Structures are given as C-alpha cells and as structure tokens.
C-alpha positions as a printed NumPy array, in Angstrom:
array([[ 62.318, 162.879, 147.924],
       [ 64.27 , 159.968, 146.863],
       [ 65.848, 161.73 , 144.245],
       [ 67.018, 165.013, 146.076],
       [ 68.734, 161.953, 148.301],
       [ 70.659, 160.76 , 145.357],
       [ 71.668, 164.011, 144.208],
       [ 72.924, 164.733, 147.793],
       [ 75.161, 161.587, 147.46 ],
       [ 76.151, 162.351, 144.188],
       [ 77.117, 166.097, 144.555],
       [ 79.455, 164.366, 147.746],
       [ 81.097, 162.305, 145.483],
       [ 82.036, 164.776, 143.143],
       [ 83.1  , 166.837, 145.922],
       [ 85.307, 164.085, 146.787],
       [ 86.615, 162.955, 143.933],
       [ 87.716, 166.574, 143.013],
       [ 89.296, 167.136, 146.587],
       [ 91.695, 163.837, 146.322],
       [ 92.202, 164.243, 142.437],
       [ 93.282, 167.571, 142.766],
       [ 95.846, 167.441, 145.541],
       [ 99.221, 168.082, 145.574],
       [102.306, 167.381, 146.793],
       [102.767, 166.394, 150.545],
       [106.928, 167.4  , 151.263],
       [108.122, 165.704, 154.227],
       [108.976, 167.284, 157.334],
       [112.907, 167.548, 159.199],
       [114.261, 167.987, 161.688],
       [116.337, 171.214, 161.931],
       [120.058, 170.98 , 162.253],
       [121.72 , 172.278, 165.033],
       [122.505, 176.166, 164.731],
       [119.291, 176.513, 162.358],
       [116.286, 178.499, 162.642],
       [113.696, 178.191, 165.546],
       [116.592, 175.074, 166.087],
       [115.994, 175.509, 169.709],
       [111.953, 175.649, 169.944],
       [111.719, 172.21 , 168.119],
       [114.505, 171.378, 170.443],
       [112.184, 172.146, 173.811],
       [109.099, 171.262, 172.159],
       [110.153, 167.924, 170.253],
       [113.112, 166.853, 172.36 ],
       [112.428, 168.222, 175.985],
       [108.787, 167.061, 176.151],
       [107.414, 165.183, 173.494],
       [110.43 , 162.453, 173.65 ],
       [110.896, 162.87 , 177.185],
       [109.555, 162.709, 180.478],
       [106.053, 164.805, 179.815],
       [105.255, 163.348, 177.137],
       [105.74 , 159.536, 177.687],
       [104.265, 160.29 , 181.072],
       [101.135, 161.971, 179.77 ],
       [100.665, 159.614, 176.921],
       [100.745, 156.538, 179.61 ],
       [ 98.256, 158.55 , 181.356],
       [ 95.563, 158.54 , 178.497],
       [ 96.123, 154.688, 178.046],
       [ 95.484, 154.174, 181.356],
       [ 92.78 , 156.604, 181.291],
       [ 91.399, 155.327, 178.344],
       [ 91.09 , 151.438, 179.367],
       [ 89.786, 152.517, 182.719],
       [ 86.935, 153.699, 180.422],
       [ 86.874, 150.661, 178.657],
       [ 86.711, 148.884, 181.457],
       [ 84.221, 150.677, 183.063],
       [ 82.098, 149.907, 179.948],
       [ 82.232, 153.865, 178.532],
       [ 83.197, 152.777, 175.204],
       [ 83.394, 155.998, 173.235],
       [ 85.322, 158.431, 175.76 ],
       [ 87.868, 154.686, 175.46 ],
       [ 88.656, 155.141, 172.137],
       [ 90.299, 158.709, 171.199],
       [ 91.587, 159.214, 174.99 ],
       [ 93.772, 155.321, 174.216],
       [ 94.31 , 156.638, 170.424],
       [ 95.99 , 159.915, 171.783],
       [ 98.213, 158.342, 174.468],
       [ 99.5  , 156.162, 171.629],
       [100.299, 159.189, 169.257],
       [101.842, 161.058, 172.371],
       [104.347, 158.832, 172.501],
       [104.9  , 158.246, 169.36 ],
       [104.876, 161.902, 168.726],
       [108.203, 162.075, 167.655],
       [107.953, 160.295, 164.714],
       [104.603, 161.533, 163.778],
       [106.628, 165.328, 163.754],
       [108.999, 164.451, 161.678],
       [106.51 , 162.247, 159.431],
       [104.005, 164.491, 159.138],
       [103.586, 166.388, 155.614],
       [103.525, 169.86 , 154.667],
       [101.548, 171.646, 151.871],
       [102.887, 174.384, 149.894]])
C-alpha cells in the first residue's frame, strides 16, 4: 500500500516537472490602439465596464459581501469573494499584464 502511494507521488512530481520545464514563452497583452481591429470591443469591455462604475461597484460589492461573511464566521465564502472583488477592481491592470501562449 505504501509503495503505491510513493509511486503516485513520484509520478505527480515528474508530471509537474515536465509541465514546468516545457513551458513556452509568454507574451504580454497590450491594449489595442485606436482604430485597430477589436478596439471598440476592448474599449467597451475594459474602459467602460471594468474601469468604469460597473466594475468598481461590482468589486466593492463583492468585498463588502466577503467582509460580512467573514464577520459572520463563514470564512470559506468570504475568501473568494474578497479576492474576486479585489481582482475586479484591479481588472484593467490584470487584463494588460496577463500573458498569452502562442
């Protein structure tokens, strides 16, 4: 029984190592320039929604919801809602800093 457990852990380490060492280059996403392909979609999605009042109110609401859950002692629902709210508030910088695998 113990030998199978050791083999499973070793196989997981080998797979994780293969994934880490075979990673490809990541290229950062840049905001499209005005007049280029899909600028209107980017402008509406990022500038108007995420950076605008909708994104701010949504992020703040999620943080408040997480704080209320934390005060009530419900830690498991509180953590993802606080992290998600913070990510929503900083979504414009997250969008431009994410990489794409080509």
